[in-house]
PDB file of N, CA, C, O and CB in Angstrom:
ATOM      1  N   ARG A   1      53.532  72.495 243.749  1.00  0.00           N
ATOM      2  CA  ARG A   1      53.288  72.256 242.334  1.00  0.00           C
ATOM      3  C   ARG A   1      52.413  73.344 241.706  1.00  0.00           C
ATOM      4  O   ARG A   1      52.671  73.737 240.568  1.00  0.00           O
ATOM      5  CB  ARG A   1      52.638  70.899 242.147  1.00  0.00           C
ATOM      6  N   PRO A   2      51.385  73.846 242.405  1.00  0.00           N
ATOM      7  CA  PRO A   2      50.588  74.918 241.796  1.00  0.00           C
ATOM      8  C   PRO A   2      51.413  76.182 241.533  1.00  0.00           C
ATOM      9  O   PRO A   2      51.232  76.842 240.509  1.00  0.00           O
ATOM     10  CB  PRO A   2      49.405  75.258 242.694  1.00  0.00           C
ATOM     11  N   LEU A   3      52.305  76.514 242.448  1.00  0.00           N
ATOM     12  CA  LEU A   3      53.146  77.695 242.254  1.00  0.00           C
ATOM     13  C   LEU A   3      54.102  77.498 241.080  1.00  0.00           C
ATOM     14  O   LEU A   3      54.300  78.413 240.281  1.00  0.00           O
ATOM     15  CB  LEU A   3      53.937  78.006 243.534  1.00  0.00           C
ATOM     16  N   LEU A   4      54.683  76.332 240.974  1.00  0.00           N
ATOM     17  CA  LEU A   4      55.566  76.023 239.855  1.00  0.00           C
ATOM     18  C   LEU A   4      54.820  76.090 238.528  1.00  0.00           C
ATOM     19  O   LEU A   4      55.353  76.590 237.537  1.00  0.00           O
ATOM     20  CB  LEU A   4      56.187  74.643 240.037  1.00  0.00           C
ATOM     21  N   ALA A   5      53.596  75.592 238.507  1.00  0.00           N
ATOM     22  CA  ALA A   5      52.780  75.659 237.291  1.00  0.00           C
ATOM     23  C   ALA A   5      52.484  77.109 236.920  1.00  0.00           C
ATOM     24  O   ALA A   5      52.500  77.467 235.743  1.00  0.00           O
ATOM     25  CB  ALA A   5      51.463  74.879 237.478  1.00  0.00           C
ATOM     26  N   MET A   6      52.212  77.946 237.927  1.00  0.00           N
ATOM     27  CA  MET A   6      51.931  79.355 237.654  1.00  0.00           C
ATOM     28  C   MET A   6      53.168  80.051 237.094  1.00  0.00           C
ATOM     29  O   MET A   6      53.076  80.798 236.120  1.00  0.00           O
ATOM     30  CB  MET A   6      51.452  80.068 238.931  1.00  0.00           C
ATOM     31  N   ILE A   7      54.334  79.806 237.714  1.00  0.00           N
ATOM     32  CA  ILE A   7      55.574  80.416 237.233  1.00  0.00           C
ATOM     33  C   ILE A   7      55.886  79.947 235.807  1.00  0.00           C
ATOM     34  O   ILE A   7      56.299  80.744 234.965  1.00  0.00           O
ATOM     35  CB  ILE A   7      56.748  80.073 238.181  1.00  0.00           C
ATOM     36  N   SER A   8      55.690  78.676 235.548  1.00  0.00           N
ATOM     37  CA  SER A   8      55.935  78.148 234.203  1.00  0.00           C
ATOM     38  C   SER A   8      55.020  78.799 233.179  1.00  0.00           C
ATOM     39  O   SER A   8      55.448  79.112 232.068  1.00  0.00           O
ATOM     40  CB  SER A   8      55.744  76.634 234.181  1.00  0.00           C
ATOM     41  N   GLY A   9      53.770  79.001 233.548  1.00  0.00           N
ATOM     42  CA  GLY A   9      52.820  79.632 232.639  1.00  0.00           C
ATOM     43  C   GLY A   9      53.112  81.093 232.369  1.00  0.00           C
ATOM     44  O   GLY A   9      52.763  81.621 231.313  1.00  0.00           O
ATOM     45  N   LEU A  10      53.757  81.747 233.329  1.00  0.00           N
ATOM     46  CA  LEU A  10      54.067  83.172 233.197  1.00  0.00           C
ATOM     47  C   LEU A  10      55.534  83.428 232.841  1.00  0.00           C
ATOM     48  O   LEU A  10      55.952  84.583 232.768  1.00  0.00           O
ATOM     49  CB  LEU A  10      53.726  83.893 234.486  1.00  0.00           C
ATOM     50  N   ALA A  11      56.307  82.393 232.623  1.00  0.00           N
ATOM     51  CA  ALA A  11      57.752  82.537 232.407  1.00  0.00           C
ATOM     52  C   ALA A  11      58.088  83.538 231.306  1.00  0.00           C
ATOM     53  O   ALA A  11      59.078  84.263 231.407  1.00  0.00           O
ATOM     54  CB  ALA A  11      58.357  81.191 232.065  1.00  0.00           C
ATOM     55  N   HIS A  12      57.280  83.582 230.269  1.00  0.00           N
ATOM     56  CA  HIS A  12      57.554  84.507 229.157  1.00  0.00           C
ATOM     57  C   HIS A  12      57.340  85.970 229.553  1.00  0.00           C
ATOM     58  O   HIS A  12      57.748  86.870 228.818  1.00  0.00           O
ATOM     59  CB  HIS A  12      56.662  84.167 227.962  1.00  0.00           C
ATOM     60  N   LYS A  13      56.705  86.222 230.708  1.00  0.00           N
ATOM     61  CA  LYS A  13      56.465  87.585 231.177  1.00  0.00           C
ATOM     62  C   LYS A  13      57.369  87.968 232.349  1.00  0.00           C
ATOM     63  O   LYS A  13      57.349  89.119 232.787  1.00  0.00           O
ATOM     64  CB  LYS A  13      55.015  87.741 231.580  1.00  0.00           C
ATOM     65  N   ILE A  14      58.152  87.036 232.856  1.00  0.00           N
ATOM     66  CA  ILE A  14      58.978  87.270 234.037  1.00  0.00           C
ATOM     67  C   ILE A  14      60.369  87.722 233.612  1.00  0.00           C
ATOM     68  O   ILE A  14      61.037  87.045 232.830  1.00  0.00           O
ATOM     69  CB  ILE A  14      59.065  85.997 234.910  1.00  0.00           C
ATOM     70  N   ASP A  15      60.803  88.872 234.130  1.00  0.00           N
ATOM     71  CA  ASP A  15      62.158  89.360 233.884  1.00  0.00           C
ATOM     72  C   ASP A  15      63.120  88.877 234.964  1.00  0.00           C
ATOM     73  O   ASP A  15      64.287  88.594 234.694  1.00  0.00           O
ATOM     74  CB  ASP A  15      62.169  90.890 233.816  1.00  0.00           C
ATOM     75  N   CYS A  16      62.613  88.788 236.184  1.00  0.00           N
ATOM     76  CA  CYS A  16      63.447  88.364 237.303  1.00  0.00           C
ATOM     77  C   CYS A  16      62.550  87.767 238.373  1.00  0.00           C
ATOM     78  O   CYS A  16      61.470  88.288 238.649  1.00  0.00           O
ATOM     79  CB  CYS A  16      64.280  89.551 237.872  1.00  0.00           C
ATOM     80  N   LEU A  17      62.996  86.686 238.968  1.00  0.00           N
ATOM     81  CA  LEU A  17      62.260  86.040 240.045  1.00  0.00           C
ATOM     82  C   LEU A  17      63.128  86.057 241.292  1.00  0.00           C
ATOM     83  O   LEU A  17      64.302  85.689 241.234  1.00  0.00           O
ATOM     84  CB  LEU A  17      61.853  84.584 239.665  1.00  0.00           C
ATOM     85  N   VAL A  18      62.566  86.480 242.421  1.00  0.00           N
ATOM     86  CA  VAL A  18      63.261  86.453 243.701  1.00  0.00           C
ATOM     87  C   VAL A  18      62.713  85.263 244.474  1.00  0.00           C
ATOM     88  O   VAL A  18      61.511  85.163 244.718  1.00  0.00           O
ATOM     89  CB  VAL A  18      63.076  87.802 244.501  1.00  0.00           C
ATOM     90  N   LEU A  19      63.608  84.367 244.852  1.00  0.00           N
ATOM     91  CA  LEU A  19      63.200  83.146 245.543  1.00  0.00           C
ATOM     92  C   LEU A  19      63.882  83.082 246.902  1.00  0.00           C
ATOM     93  O   LEU A  19      65.091  82.868 246.988  1.00  0.00           O
ATOM     94  CB  LEU A  19      63.539  81.889 244.701  1.00  0.00           C
ATOM     95  N   PHE A  20      63.104  83.268 247.959  1.00  0.00           N
ATOM     96  CA  PHE A  20      63.622  83.126 249.315  1.00  0.00           C
ATOM     97  C   PHE A  20      63.480  81.674 249.728  1.00  0.00           C
ATOM     98  O   PHE A  20      62.515  81.007 249.353  1.00  0.00           O
ATOM     99  CB  PHE A  20      62.880  84.069 250.312  1.00  0.00           C
ATOM    100  N   GLY A  21      64.419  81.192 250.483  1.00  0.00           N
ATOM    101  CA  GLY A  21      64.325  79.831 250.970  1.00  0.00           C
ATOM    102  C   GLY A  21      65.405  78.951 250.384  1.00  0.00           C
ATOM    103  O   GLY A  21      66.519  79.408 250.128  1.00  0.00           O
ATOM    104  N   ASN A  22      65.083  77.714 250.175  1.00  0.00           N
ATOM    105  CA  ASN A  22      66.034  76.707 249.736  1.00  0.00           C
ATOM    106  C   ASN A  22      66.461  76.948 248.293  1.00  0.00           C
ATOM    107  O   ASN A  22      65.618  76.907 247.397  1.00  0.00           O
ATOM    108  CB  ASN A  22      65.434  75.313 249.882  1.00  0.00           C
ATOM    109  N   PRO A  23      67.750  77.201 248.041  1.00  0.00           N
ATOM    110  CA  PRO A  23      68.186  77.453 246.665  1.00  0.00           C
ATOM    111  C   PRO A  23      68.038  76.239 245.754  1.00  0.00           C
ATOM    112  O   PRO A  23      67.996  76.391 244.533  1.00  0.00           O
ATOM    113  CB  PRO A  23      69.620  77.904 246.663  1.00  0.00           C
ATOM    114  N   PHE A  24      67.959  75.037 246.324  1.00  0.00           N
ATOM    115  CA  PHE A  24      67.771  73.846 245.502  1.00  0.00           C
ATOM    116  C   PHE A  24      66.421  73.876 244.785  1.00  0.00           C
ATOM    117  O   PHE A  24      66.263  73.224 243.753  1.00  0.00           O
ATOM    118  CB  PHE A  24      67.881  72.586 246.363  1.00  0.00           C
ATOM    119  N   ALA A  25      65.453  74.615 245.310  1.00  0.00           N
ATOM    120  CA  ALA A  25      64.137  74.717 244.671  1.00  0.00           C
ATOM    121  C   ALA A  25      64.244  75.363 243.295  1.00  0.00           C
ATOM    122  O   ALA A  25      63.407  75.105 242.430  1.00  0.00           O
ATOM    123  CB  ALA A  25      63.174  75.522 245.555  1.00  0.00           C
ATOM    124  N   ALA A  26      65.246  76.186 243.079  1.00  0.00           N
ATOM    125  CA  ALA A  26      65.417  76.861 241.786  1.00  0.00           C
ATOM    126  C   ALA A  26      65.712  75.865 240.664  1.00  0.00           C
ATOM    127  O   ALA A  26      65.512  76.181 239.491  1.00  0.00           O
ATOM    128  CB  ALA A  26      66.547  77.893 241.873  1.00  0.00           C
ATOM    129  N   ARG A  27      66.176  74.692 241.005  1.00  0.00           N
ATOM    130  CA  ARG A  27      66.442  73.670 239.991  1.00  0.00           C
ATOM    131  C   ARG A  27      65.184  73.273 239.229  1.00  0.00           C
ATOM    132  O   ARG A  27      65.261  72.813 238.089  1.00  0.00           O
ATOM    133  CB  ARG A  27      67.054  72.444 240.638  1.00  0.00           C
ATOM    134  N   HIS A  28      64.052  73.447 239.848  1.00  0.00           N
ATOM    135  CA  HIS A  28      62.787  73.020 239.249  1.00  0.00           C
ATOM    136  C   HIS A  28      62.098  74.132 238.457  1.00  0.00           C
ATOM    137  O   HIS A  28      61.046  73.909 237.858  1.00  0.00           O
ATOM    138  CB  HIS A  28      61.857  72.519 240.327  1.00  0.00           C
ATOM    139  N   LEU A  29      62.682  75.308 238.456  1.00  0.00           N
ATOM    140  CA  LEU A  29      62.085  76.434 237.751  1.00  0.00           C
ATOM    141  C   LEU A  29      62.360  76.339 236.255  1.00  0.00           C
ATOM    142  O   LEU A  29      63.347  75.740 235.828  1.00  0.00           O
ATOM    143  CB  LEU A  29      62.618  77.758 238.306  1.00  0.00           C
ATOM    144  N   PRO A  30      61.470  76.939 235.465  1.00  0.00           N
ATOM    145  CA  PRO A  30      61.748  77.005 234.024  1.00  0.00           C
ATOM    146  C   PRO A  30      62.888  78.000 233.777  1.00  0.00           C
ATOM    147  O   PRO A  30      63.286  78.730 234.684  1.00  0.00           O
ATOM    148  CB  PRO A  30      60.463  77.423 233.222  1.00  0.00           C
ATOM    149  N   ALA A  31      63.396  78.023 232.576  1.00  0.00           N
ATOM    150  CA  ALA A  31      64.444  78.991 232.229  1.00  0.00           C
ATOM    151  C   ALA A  31      63.881  80.401 232.352  1.00  0.00           C
ATOM    152  O   ALA A  31      62.840  80.718 231.777  1.00  0.00           O
ATOM    153  CB  ALA A  31      64.988  78.740 230.788  1.00  0.00           C
ATOM    154  N   LEU A  32      64.574  81.234 233.099  1.00  0.00           N
ATOM    155  CA  LEU A  32      64.172  82.623 233.309  1.00  0.00           C
ATOM    156  C   LEU A  32      65.380  83.516 233.058  1.00  0.00           C
ATOM    157  O   LEU A  32      66.518  83.068 233.200  1.00  0.00           O
ATOM    158  CB  LEU A  32      63.603  82.840 234.752  1.00  0.00           C
ATOM    159  N   PRO A  33      65.149  84.780 232.685  1.00  0.00           N
ATOM    160  CA  PRO A  33      66.280  85.679 232.432  1.00  0.00           C
ATOM    161  C   PRO A  33      67.171  85.882 233.660  1.00  0.00           C
ATOM    162  O   PRO A  33      68.390  85.994 233.531  1.00  0.00           O
ATOM    163  CB  PRO A  33      65.768  87.019 231.958  1.00  0.00           C
ATOM    164  N   ALA A  34      66.562  85.931 234.853  1.00  0.00           N
ATOM    165  CA  ALA A  34      67.338  86.160 236.074  1.00  0.00           C
ATOM    166  C   ALA A  34      66.597  85.590 237.274  1.00  0.00           C
ATOM    167  O   ALA A  34      65.370  85.650 237.355  1.00  0.00           O
ATOM    168  CB  ALA A  34      67.614  87.669 236.277  1.00  0.00           C
ATOM    169  N   ILE A  35      67.363  85.039 238.197  1.00  0.00           N
ATOM    170  CA  ILE A  35      66.812  84.558 239.460  1.00  0.00           C
ATOM    171  C   ILE A  35      67.710  85.098 240.565  1.00  0.00           C
ATOM    172  O   ILE A  35      68.928  84.925 240.521  1.00  0.00           O
ATOM    173  CB  ILE A  35      66.722  82.978 239.503  1.00  0.00           C
ATOM    174  N   VAL A  36      67.114  85.747 241.548  1.00  0.00           N
ATOM    175  CA  VAL A  36      67.836  86.242 242.716  1.00  0.00           C
ATOM    176  C   VAL A  36      67.510  85.300 243.863  1.00  0.00           C
ATOM    177  O   VAL A  36      66.342  85.072 244.178  1.00  0.00           O
ATOM    178  CB  VAL A  36      67.450  87.737 243.062  1.00  0.00           C
ATOM    179  N   LEU A  37      68.552  84.753 244.487  1.00  0.00           N
ATOM    180  CA  LEU A  37      68.378  83.795 245.582  1.00  0.00           C
ATOM    181  C   LEU A  37      69.018  84.349 246.853  1.00  0.00           C
ATOM    182  O   LEU A  37      70.111  83.924 247.229  1.00  0.00           O
ATOM    183  CB  LEU A  37      68.996  82.414 245.216  1.00  0.00           C
ATOM    184  N   PRO A  38      68.345  85.301 247.521  1.00  0.00           N
ATOM    185  CA  PRO A  38      68.937  85.864 248.736  1.00  0.00           C
ATOM    186  C   PRO A  38      68.856  84.872 249.895  1.00  0.00           C
ATOM    187  O   PRO A  38      67.943  84.051 249.978  1.00  0.00           O
ATOM    188  CB  PRO A  38      68.234  87.177 249.116  1.00  0.00           C
ATOM    189  N   TYR A  39      69.828  84.976 250.771  1.00  0.00           N
ATOM    190  CA  TYR A  39      69.771  84.164 251.981  1.00  0.00           C
ATOM    191  C   TYR A  39      68.614  84.650 252.834  1.00  0.00           C
ATOM    192  O   TYR A  39      68.305  85.841 252.859  1.00  0.00           O
ATOM    193  CB  TYR A  39      71.111  84.228 252.770  1.00  0.00           C
ATOM    194  N   TRP A  40      67.990  83.738 253.520  1.00  0.00           N
ATOM    195  CA  TRP A  40      66.826  84.068 254.331  1.00  0.00           C
ATOM    196  C   TRP A  40      67.280  84.703 255.632  1.00  0.00           C
ATOM    197  O   TRP A  40      68.295  84.311 256.209  1.00  0.00           O
ATOM    198  CB  TRP A  40      65.969  82.816 254.605  1.00  0.00           C
ATOM    199  N   GLY A  41      66.517  85.686 256.086  1.00  0.00           N
ATOM    200  CA  GLY A  41      66.771  86.306 257.377  1.00  0.00           C
ATOM    201  C   GLY A  41      67.631  87.548 257.272  1.00  0.00           C
ATOM    202  O   GLY A  41      68.165  87.880 256.213  1.00  0.00           O
ATOM    203  N   GLY A  42      67.744  88.213 258.385  1.00  0.00           N
ATOM    204  CA  GLY A  42      68.555  89.424 258.417  1.00  0.00           C
ATOM    205  C   GLY A  42      68.028  90.472 257.462  1.00  0.00           C
ATOM    206  O   GLY A  42      66.832  90.761 257.440  1.00  0.00           O
ATOM    207  N   ALA A  43      68.913  91.033 256.685  1.00  0.00           N
ATOM    208  CA  ALA A  43      68.555  92.110 255.771  1.00  0.00           C
ATOM    209  C   ALA A  43      68.361  91.602 254.347  1.00  0.00           C
ATOM    210  O   ALA A  43      68.462  92.384 253.401  1.00  0.00           O
ATOM    211  CB  ALA A  43      69.620  93.191 255.795  1.00  0.00           C
ATOM    212  N   ALA A  44      68.089  90.320 254.174  1.00  0.00           N
ATOM    213  CA  ALA A  44      67.975  89.729 252.833  1.00  0.00           C
ATOM    214  C   ALA A  44      66.881  90.369 252.006  1.00  0.00           C
ATOM    215  O   ALA A  44      67.067  90.618 250.815  1.00  0.00           O
ATOM    216  CB  ALA A  44      67.718  88.248 252.938  1.00  0.00           C
ATOM    217  N   GLU A  45      65.745  90.635 252.622  1.00  0.00           N
ATOM    218  CA  GLU A  45      64.637  91.222 251.861  1.00  0.00           C
ATOM    219  C   GLU A  45      65.018  92.596 251.332  1.00  0.00           C
ATOM    220  O   GLU A  45      64.782  92.906 250.165  1.00  0.00           O
ATOM    221  CB  GLU A  45      63.372  91.322 252.732  1.00  0.00           C
ATOM    222  N   GLN A  46      65.609  93.420 252.194  1.00  0.00           N
ATOM    223  CA  GLN A  46      66.008  94.770 251.783  1.00  0.00           C
ATOM    224  C   GLN A  46      67.097  94.706 250.716  1.00  0.00           C
ATOM    225  O   GLN A  46      67.067  95.475 249.755  1.00  0.00           O
ATOM    226  CB  GLN A  46      66.501  95.583 252.997  1.00  0.00           C
ATOM    227  N   ALA A  47      68.045  93.806 250.875  1.00  0.00           N
ATOM    228  CA  ALA A  47      69.117  93.667 249.885  1.00  0.00           C
ATOM    229  C   ALA A  47      68.557  93.234 248.539  1.00  0.00           C
ATOM    230  O   ALA A  47      69.022  93.700 247.499  1.00  0.00           O
ATOM    231  CB  ALA A  47      70.169  92.659 250.365  1.00  0.00           C
ATOM    232  N   ALA A  48      67.563  92.348 248.543  1.00  0.00           N
ATOM    233  CA  ALA A  48      66.945  91.914 247.288  1.00  0.00           C
ATOM    234  C   ALA A  48      66.259  93.082 246.588  1.00  0.00           C
ATOM    235  O   ALA A  48      66.376  93.237 245.373  1.00  0.00           O
ATOM    236  CB  ALA A  48      65.934  90.785 247.548  1.00  0.00           C
ATOM    237  N   VAL A  49      65.549  93.899 247.349  1.00  0.00           N
ATOM    238  CA  VAL A  49      64.869  95.072 246.776  1.00  0.00           C
ATOM    239  C   VAL A  49      65.898  96.042 246.203  1.00  0.00           C
ATOM    240  O   VAL A  49      65.715  96.563 245.103  1.00  0.00           O
ATOM    241  CB  VAL A  49      63.995  95.784 247.847  1.00  0.00           C
ATOM    242  N   GLU A  50      66.969  96.285 246.937  1.00  0.00           N
ATOM    243  CA  GLU A  50      68.000  97.202 246.455  1.00  0.00           C
ATOM    244  C   GLU A  50      68.698  96.657 245.202  1.00  0.00           C
ATOM    245  O   GLU A  50      69.084  97.427 244.322  1.00  0.00           O
ATOM    246  CB  GLU A  50      69.030  97.462 247.560  1.00  0.00           C
ATOM    247  N   THR A  51      68.856  95.363 245.124  1.00  0.00           N
ATOM    248  CA  THR A  51      69.436  94.754 243.931  1.00  0.00           C
ATOM    249  C   THR A  51      68.516  94.930 242.733  1.00  0.00           C
ATOM    250  O   THR A  51      68.965  95.290 241.645  1.00  0.00           O
ATOM    251  CB  THR A  51      69.715  93.269 244.168  1.00  0.00           C
ATOM    252  N   LEU A  52      67.220  94.673 242.937  1.00  0.00           N
ATOM    253  CA  LEU A  52      66.259  94.849 241.840  1.00  0.00           C
ATOM    254  C   LEU A  52      66.174  96.307 241.390  1.00  0.00           C
ATOM    255  O   LEU A  52      65.918  96.586 240.219  1.00  0.00           O
ATOM    256  CB  LEU A  52      64.874  94.359 242.267  1.00  0.00           C
ATOM    257  N   ALA A  53      66.389  97.233 242.325  1.00  0.00           N
ATOM    258  CA  ALA A  53      66.334  98.659 242.003  1.00  0.00           C
ATOM    259  C   ALA A  53      67.637  99.162 241.384  1.00  0.00           C
ATOM    260  O   ALA A  53      67.718 100.317 240.966  1.00  0.00           O
ATOM    261  CB  ALA A  53      66.018  99.462 243.253  1.00  0.00           C
ATOM    262  N   GLY A  54      68.664  98.296 241.322  1.00  0.00           N
ATOM    263  CA  GLY A  54      69.924  98.685 240.714  1.00  0.00           C
ATOM    264  C   GLY A  54      70.894  99.348 241.666  1.00  0.00           C
ATOM    265  O   GLY A  54      71.919  99.869 241.227  1.00  0.00           O
ATOM    266  N   ARG A  55      70.604  99.347 242.962  1.00  0.00           N
ATOM    267  CA  ARG A  55      71.500  99.975 243.939  1.00  0.00           C
ATOM    268  C   ARG A  55      72.556  99.007 244.474  1.00  0.00           C
ATOM    269  O   ARG A  55      73.529  99.434 245.097  1.00  0.00           O
ATOM    270  CB  ARG A  55      70.690 100.532 245.097  1.00  0.00           C
ATOM    271  N   ASN A  56      72.372  97.726 244.238  1.00  0.00           N
ATOM    272  CA  ASN A  56      73.343  96.684 244.600  1.00  0.00           C
ATOM    273  C   ASN A  56      73.681  95.897 243.352  1.00  0.00           C
ATOM    274  O   ASN A  56      72.829  95.691 242.489  1.00  0.00           O
ATOM    275  CB  ASN A  56      72.788  95.740 245.720  1.00  0.00           C
ATOM    276  N   GLU A  57      74.910  95.464 243.258  1.00  0.00           N
ATOM    277  CA  GLU A  57      75.276  94.562 242.167  1.00  0.00           C
ATOM    278  C   GLU A  57      75.377  93.154 242.750  1.00  0.00           C
ATOM    279  O   GLU A  57      76.176  92.914 243.655  1.00  0.00           O
ATOM    280  CB  GLU A  57      76.631  95.000 241.479  1.00  0.00           C
ATOM    281  N   PRO A  58      74.579  92.231 242.242  1.00  0.00           N
ATOM    282  CA  PRO A  58      74.663  90.871 242.784  1.00  0.00           C
ATOM    283  C   PRO A  58      76.020  90.257 242.452  1.00  0.00           C
ATOM    284  O   PRO A  58      76.429  90.212 241.292  1.00  0.00           O
ATOM    285  CB  PRO A  58      73.519  89.986 242.226  1.00  0.00           C
ATOM    286  N   LYS A  59      76.704  89.791 243.480  1.00  0.00           N
ATOM    287  CA  LYS A  59      78.025  89.220 243.244  1.00  0.00           C
ATOM    288  C   LYS A  59      78.314  88.037 244.154  1.00  0.00           C
ATOM    289  O   LYS A  59      79.458  87.592 244.248  1.00  0.00           O
ATOM    290  CB  LYS A  59      79.086  90.276 243.433  1.00  0.00           C
ATOM    291  N   GLY A  60      77.310  87.533 244.812  1.00  0.00           N
ATOM    292  CA  GLY A  60      77.502  86.399 245.697  1.00  0.00           C
ATOM    293  C   GLY A  60      77.540  85.088 244.943  1.00  0.00           C
ATOM    294  O   GLY A  60      77.209  85.020 243.760  1.00  0.00           O
ATOM    295  N   LYS A  61      77.945  84.061 245.643  1.00  0.00           N
ATOM    296  CA  LYS A  61      77.960  82.713 245.077  1.00  0.00           C
ATOM    297  C   LYS A  61      77.152  81.816 245.986  1.00  0.00           C
ATOM    298  O   LYS A  61      77.226  81.922 247.210  1.00  0.00           O
ATOM    299  CB  LYS A  61      79.415  82.172 244.906  1.00  0.00           C
ATOM    300  N   LEU A  62      76.387  80.941 245.382  1.00  0.00           N
ATOM    301  CA  LEU A  62      75.614  79.986 246.167  1.00  0.00           C
ATOM    302  C   LEU A  62      76.544  78.954 246.796  1.00  0.00           C
ATOM    303  O   LEU A  62      77.530  78.541 246.184  1.00  0.00           O
ATOM    304  CB  LEU A  62      74.550  79.293 245.289  1.00  0.00           C
ATOM    305  N   PRO A  63      76.229  78.543 248.012  1.00  0.00           N
ATOM    306  CA  PRO A  63      77.057  77.531 248.670  1.00  0.00           C
ATOM    307  C   PRO A  63      76.644  76.110 248.278  1.00  0.00           C
ATOM    308  O   PRO A  63      76.894  75.156 249.014  1.00  0.00           O
ATOM    309  CB  PRO A  63      76.973  77.695 250.186  1.00  0.00           C
ATOM    310  N   VAL A  64      76.018  75.982 247.127  1.00  0.00           N
ATOM    311  CA  VAL A  64      75.562  74.661 246.655  1.00  0.00           C
ATOM    312  C   VAL A  64      76.033  74.477 245.222  1.00  0.00           C
ATOM    313  O   VAL A  64      76.284  75.453 244.515  1.00  0.00           O
ATOM    314  CB  VAL A  64      73.995  74.520 246.750  1.00  0.00           C
ATOM    315  N   LYS A  65      76.152  73.231 244.796  1.00  0.00           N
ATOM    316  CA  LYS A  65      76.536  72.948 243.410  1.00  0.00           C
ATOM    317  C   LYS A  65      75.262  72.738 242.594  1.00  0.00           C
ATOM    318  O   LYS A  65      74.299  72.144 243.078  1.00  0.00           O
ATOM    319  CB  LYS A  65      77.478  71.690 243.321  1.00  0.00           C
ATOM    320  N   TRP A  66      75.263  73.229 241.354  1.00  0.00           N
ATOM    321  CA  TRP A  66      74.129  73.049 240.448  1.00  0.00           C
ATOM    322  C   TRP A  66      74.404  71.840 239.651  1.00  0.00           C
ATOM    323  O   TRP A  66      73.596  71.463 238.803  1.00  0.00           O
ATOM    324  CB  TRP A  66      73.891  74.272 239.536  1.00  0.00           C
TER     325      TRP A  66
END
């Protein structure tokens, strides 16, 4: 809850949020311009950085329904 409160308070300053872990947690986030939900493990961290740097185009689909 403290992290969610912090993100909510800073939402107007956030351009993109990278959330590792359970994609269902993103349901509780405030409206943000972009959220990157990389799969945990492997090269996910590097892929997220490359996506934020514009070297990857995000094109995956979440295996969950919103």
